[in-house]
C-alpha positions as CSV (number, residue, x, y, z in Angstrom):
1,M,96.7,199.2,113.3
2,K,98.5,197.3,116.2
3,K,100.1,194.9,113.7
4,R,101.7,197.7,112.4
5,A,102.9,198.9,115.6
6,F,104.1,195.5,116.3
7,G,106.0,195.5,113.1
8,F,108.0,198.7,113.4
9,A,108.9,197.8,116.6
10,V,110.3,194.0,115.3
11,A,112.0,196.1,112.5
12,A,113.7,198.8,114.7
13,S,114.8,196.1,117.1
14,L,116.5,194.1,114.3
15,A,118.4,197.2,113.0
16,A,119.4,198.2,116.6
17,L,121.0,194.6,116.7
18,S,122.5,195.0,113.2
19,A,124.1,198.2,114.2
20,S,125.5,196.7,117.8
21,A,127.1,193.8,116.1
22,A,128.5,196.2,113.7
23,D,130.6,198.2,116.8
24,L,131.9,194.6,118.0
25,P,135.7,194.1,117.6
26,S,136.4,191.7,115.2
27,R,137.3,187.9,116.0
28,R,139.3,187.2,112.8
29,E,142.8,186.5,113.5
30,P,145.7,189.0,112.5
31,P,147.6,188.5,109.6
32,A,150.9,186.5,110.5
33,A,154.2,188.5,111.0
34,Y,156.4,187.5,107.7
35,L,159.6,186.2,109.0
36,P,162.4,186.3,106.2
37,P,164.2,183.1,105.6
38,P,167.9,182.1,107.8
39,P,170.6,183.3,105.8
40,V,172.3,181.1,103.3
41,F,175.6,180.2,104.5
42,T,179.0,180.7,102.1
43,W,182.0,180.7,101.7
44,T,182.3,183.6,99.3
45,G,183.9,186.8,100.7
46,I,187.7,188.6,101.3
47,Y,189.5,187.1,104.7
48,V,192.4,188.2,106.7
49,G,194.0,186.1,109.1
50,L,196.9,184.8,111.2
51,N,198.7,181.4,111.7
52,L,201.5,179.7,113.7
53,G,203.3,176.4,113.1
54,G,206.3,174.4,112.8
55,G,208.4,173.4,109.8
56,W,211.4,171.3,108.8
57,L,214.2,170.9,105.8
58,D,214.5,167.7,104.2
59,R,217.4,165.4,104.7
60,D,218.6,164.9,101.0
61,D,219.1,169.2,100.8
62,Y,222.9,168.9,99.9
63,G,224.9,171.8,100.5
64,H,227.9,170.7,98.0
65,W,230.9,168.7,97.9
66,L,231.5,169.1,101.6
67,A,228.4,168.9,103.1
68,P,226.2,165.8,102.9
69,S,223.9,166.9,105.6
70,S,222.9,170.7,106.9
71,G,223.1,169.6,110.8
72,S,221.7,167.5,113.3
73,N,218.4,169.5,113.6
74,T,216.3,171.4,110.9
75,G,213.3,172.1,112.6
76,G,211.9,175.3,113.7
77,V,208.5,177.4,114.2
78,V,206.8,179.3,111.4
79,G,204.3,182.0,111.7
80,G,202.9,184.9,109.6
81,A,200.0,186.0,108.6
82,Q,197.4,185.5,105.3
83,I,194.7,187.3,103.1
84,G,192.4,185.8,100.2
85,Y,189.8,185.6,98.6
86,N,186.9,182.6,98.3
87,Y,184.5,181.9,95.5
88,Q,181.6,179.5,96.1
89,V,180.9,178.1,92.4
90,T,178.2,175.6,93.7
91,P,177.0,174.0,97.4
92,L,179.6,171.7,97.2
93,F,182.4,173.7,95.5
94,V,185.0,176.3,96.6
95,V,187.2,178.3,94.7
96,G,189.9,181.0,95.7
97,L,193.5,182.6,95.7
98,E,195.5,183.2,98.9
99,T,198.8,184.8,99.7
100,D,201.0,184.9,102.8
101,F,204.1,185.7,104.1
102,Q,206.1,184.0,106.9
103,G,209.0,184.2,109.5
104,S,210.5,181.2,110.3
105,S,213.6,179.7,112.5
106,V,213.8,176.4,110.0
107,G,217.5,175.3,109.4
108,G,220.3,174.1,110.6
109,D,221.4,174.1,114.2
110,G,225.2,174.4,114.1
111,N,228.0,173.2,111.8
112,Q,229.5,169.5,112.1
113,G,233.3,169.5,110.7
114,W,233.1,170.7,107.2
115,G,229.2,171.0,106.8
116,V,227.6,174.1,106.0
117,T,224.2,174.7,107.6
118,R,221.2,176.7,105.9
119,N,218.2,178.5,106.9
120,V,215.0,179.7,105.7
121,D,214.5,182.9,107.8
122,W,211.3,184.1,105.8
123,F,209.1,182.7,102.8
124,G,206.0,183.8,101.2
125,T,203.5,182.1,99.0
126,V,200.9,183.1,96.3
127,R,198.5,180.1,95.7
128,G,195.3,178.8,94.1
129,R,193.0,177.0,96.5
130,A,189.9,174.4,95.4
131,G,188.0,172.3,98.1
132,V,184.6,170.5,98.4
133,S,182.5,171.0,101.4
134,M,180.4,167.7,100.8
135,L,179.9,166.3,104.5
136,N,179.0,169.8,106.3
137,A,178.5,173.4,104.5
138,Q,180.5,174.9,107.3
139,L,183.7,172.3,107.0
140,L,185.5,172.7,103.6
141,L,188.3,170.2,102.5
142,Y,191.2,171.9,100.0
143,G,194.1,171.7,98.0
144,T,196.2,174.7,97.2
145,G,199.5,175.2,95.4
146,G,201.6,177.9,93.3
147,F,204.2,180.1,93.3
148,A,207.2,180.5,96.5
149,Y,209.8,182.4,97.2
150,G,211.7,183.1,100.3
151,D,215.2,184.0,101.9
152,L,218.0,180.9,101.9
153,S,220.8,181.5,104.2
154,L,224.5,179.0,103.7
155,N,226.8,179.1,106.4
156,Y,229.8,177.9,105.5
157,G,231.9,178.3,109.1
158,W,235.3,179.3,108.6
159,F,234.6,180.5,104.8
160,G,231.6,182.6,105.6
161,S,228.2,182.9,104.8
162,Q,225.7,183.7,102.0
163,A,222.2,184.5,101.6
164,R,219.9,184.9,98.8
165,T,216.1,185.4,97.9
166,G,215.0,181.6,96.3
167,T,212.0,181.0,94.0
168,G,210.0,177.9,93.1
169,W,207.0,175.9,93.9
170,T,204.7,175.0,96.7
171,A,201.6,172.6,96.9
172,G,199.8,171.2,99.7
173,G,196.2,170.6,101.8
174,G,193.9,171.7,104.2
175,L,190.8,171.5,106.4
176,E,189.3,174.8,107.3
177,Y,185.9,175.0,109.8
178,A,183.8,178.1,110.2
179,F,183.2,178.2,114.1
180,L,181.4,181.5,113.9
181,P,179.1,183.5,111.6
182,N,182.2,185.4,110.5
183,W,185.2,183.2,111.8
184,S,187.3,180.1,110.6
185,A,189.4,177.9,111.7
186,K,192.0,175.8,109.8
187,V,194.7,173.2,109.3
188,E,197.4,172.9,106.8
189,Y,200.0,171.5,105.2
190,L,202.8,173.0,102.6
191,Y,205.7,171.4,100.9
192,T,207.9,174.3,99.4
193,N,210.6,173.8,97.0
194,M,212.9,176.9,96.7
195,G,216.0,177.6,94.8
196,A,218.8,180.4,94.6
197,N,222.3,181.0,92.9
198,Y,225.2,182.0,95.2
199,D,228.3,183.2,94.1
200,S,231.2,180.5,93.8
201,I,233.3,180.0,96.6
202,Y,237.3,179.6,95.9
203,V,238.6,176.9,98.6
204,A,241.9,175.9,97.2
205,P,241.9,173.5,94.7
206,F,238.0,173.3,95.0
207,I,235.4,175.6,93.8
208,I,232.3,175.1,95.7
209,E,228.9,175.0,93.3
210,T,226.8,178.1,93.2
211,E,223.2,176.9,92.7
212,Q,221.0,175.5,96.0
213,R,217.8,174.4,96.7
214,A,215.8,173.7,100.2
215,H,212.8,171.6,100.2
216,L,210.9,172.7,103.2
217,N,207.6,171.4,105.1
218,T,205.6,173.2,107.0
219,I,202.2,172.1,109.1
220,R,200.8,175.2,110.9
221,A,197.1,176.2,112.1
222,G,195.2,179.4,111.4
223,V,192.5,181.5,112.1
224,N,190.4,183.5,109.2
225,Y,188.2,186.6,109.7
226,R,185.8,186.6,106.7
227,F,183.9,189.7,105.6
228,N,180.2,189.5,104.2
229,W,180.3,185.8,104.9
230,M,176.7,185.3,105.8
231,L,174.5,186.5,102.8
232,A,170.8,186.6,103.3
233,P,168.7,186.0,100.4
234,P,166.0,188.7,99.6
235,G,162.4,187.8,100.4
236,P,158.8,188.3,99.2
237,A,158.0,192.1,99.8
238,M,155.5,192.3,102.8
239,A,151.6,192.6,102.0
240,N,149.7,195.8,102.9
241,Y,146.7,195.3,104.9
């Protein structure tokens, strides 16, 4: 009888201990919170920006038989705005399209004797861009080229002046660096060749040629704001616990 009572007491004690252990808080670590991977950098996106720089005309821009040069100084300031789109084809290769419009004070600074001054009062371009980002994903080295147009003014001194919209081509290259998630800065060189036809001016006994060209060099710095620059890749779904 005593043995049975002792057995019942032991069993009751074990049951009580088991119940108490079940009520204790779990010592297991909680599941780690899911942290998505960092966004992947890409040049893909639409951008807008501003630029400012300087330019000059080549010295071999002849006016006509009266003018073997276009003034003692053809340098000036250029500045304007651009809008474009880039597409990152691979991690290293980027292509895009850009158009810009520039105001300009580039041109001759005054007539010299029989000389003719020429000025580029404004110009614009529509260009393709192709670049590589080998050293750093945020540094783009690119080449660019395409169509150019602009206002070409000729001043004949005593004989008056003419202005025409010329067309031609442009080519160059530059560096662009993404210094913030949506901002980049660039430095760019462009060579632009534009020509226009002018009305003939009769100066007895000569007739001035009508076709004129301007060879414009520009160096400018700019800043761009890019929309949807940083794109986060989709991560795995969070597990339900």
